[in-house]
N, C-alpha and C positions, 0 to 999 in steps of 0.2 A: 504494500500499500504506499502511496506517495503522501509524504507529509509535507505540508509548506506552512511558511511562517505566518500566513493570513488566516489560518484555520483557527476557529474560536472554539476553545476546549473547556469542557467541564468535567471535573474529576469526582468520582463518588465512590468513597472508601468504606467498605463493610469491615469495620476495625475487628470485630469479634471473630469474623471468619478468618481473616488473616492471621490474628493473634494465636488462635487455637491451632491453625494449620501449621505455622512455623514452630510452635511450642512442641507439638506432638510429632511432627516429621523430623525436626533437627534440633530440638531442645534450644532454640534460639528465639531472639526478639526480632521483630520487623523493623527496618529502617524506612520509616514513611516518607522522610524527606528524599531519599533516594528514589523511592517509588514515584513521588510526585514529579521529580525532575525527569524521570524517564517517560512518565505518561504525557508530559507537556511536550517534551523533545523540541523545545525552541518555538513552539507555536504560541499563540496569544491564550493565556489562562484567563479565562472569565471567572470561574469560581471552583474552588477545590473545598470539598465538604467531607469530613470524616465523622462517622456515626459510631458512637459508642454507648455500652451499656454501663451504668453506674451500680457497682455492687455493693461496696462497702463505703466508699468515699474516704479512702486512706489517704495519707500524704502522698503515697506512691501514685495512687490514681490521679490526685491533682496535679501532680508534677508532670504526669503522662499526657494529661489534657492540655497542659500549659506548653509543653513541648510541641504538640501538635499545632497549637496555635501559632507558635513561633516559627514553625516550618511553612506557614502560609495556609493552613487549613481552617476553614470555618469548623467548629466543633459543636456537633448536636449531640445531647445527652439524655438518655431515656433511663428511667429506673428499672432494675430487673424486677420482674414480677413474681411474687410468691404465692403459690396456690395452696388450698386448705389440704390438699392430699400430699404436701410436702415437694411438689415438682416446682420448678423455677422455669421462667422463660424470658429470654431477652433477645429480641431480633428487631431489625430495622428495615426488612425487605420492602414492606410496603411504602414506609417513608422515603426510603431512597429511590424507589420507582416513581413515586409521585413527585419528588423534588426534581428528578431527571426529566420527567415529562413538562413539568412546568417551566424549567429552564431551557427547554429544546428550542424554542423560537429564537434564543440568543446564541445558540450553539451551532456549529458544524460537525463537531465530534463530541461523543459522550465516551468517557472511560470509566468502566465499572471495575473496581478493584474488589474481587471477591472470586469465589469458586463455586458459589451456590447456584444450582440449577433452577431455583425459584426465579432467577432473573431472565430466564430464556423468553417468556412473553414480553418484558419490558424491552429486551433487545430487538425483538421482531417488531414490536410497535415503533420503536424508534426509528429502525431501518425502513420500515413502510413509510414513514414520514419524512424521509429523505436524509436522515443523519447517518454518519458513520459510527459505528460502535466498536469500540476496542475494550478488550477484557485482558486484565492481569491478574493472575492467580498462581498457586502453586500447582504444577501439573499433576502430581499425586492426588490432589484433593479437589481439583476443579471438574465440574461435571462435564462429560464427554459432549454432550449436545451443546452446551454454552460454548466450549472451545470451537466447535464446528461452525456455528452460526456467526460468530464474532468476524467483523470485518479484519480484525487483526487480533490475534491472541499472544500474549508474552507470557512464557512460562517462567516464573520467578525462580524457580528450583534450578534452572540452567545457569543462573548467575548468582548463586548464594552469597558469594563474597561481596557483591554489590548491593544486595537487598536485606541481608540479614546481619544482625548483631548478636554475637555469642560472648557472654561474660564480659561486655564492655568492648569487645575487639570485633572486628569484622569476621563473620563465619568463614571457614575455609571453603574455597572452590570445589 
């Protein structure tokens, strides 16, 4: 896919999906700043939004939200839901989709940073309305159909040294 500097880009990051994928696959943390830089690729960034679930509101969580903000992300926070049967739920799938659709008239390219197959209908809808849709995720945990339908798919696992942080250092390639 050809990328040019006049393309207007919106980046929408499913933080929980990325966080748990990196933790479970590589015992590492995601370098969201590096992901944003790669997602934009010298084009015009219109908005970058990261969607997080607040679990405990610890000092570490607050520091993380602040770091996202400093890297250029608008940070949207939702509380973790607790149910009577003891289950917990926290996801932003609908919110991310609605925000991408609301922003779509100001964008040429939507970048979803997630591996969640629930975004397939959003990708198809945005493409139908003339947008290019790129997806960035870890190959091992990204839905196969999501990879296939994206106009461009970036497998973050192929460049772990660029996109992961392990113990304060970049993860090994």
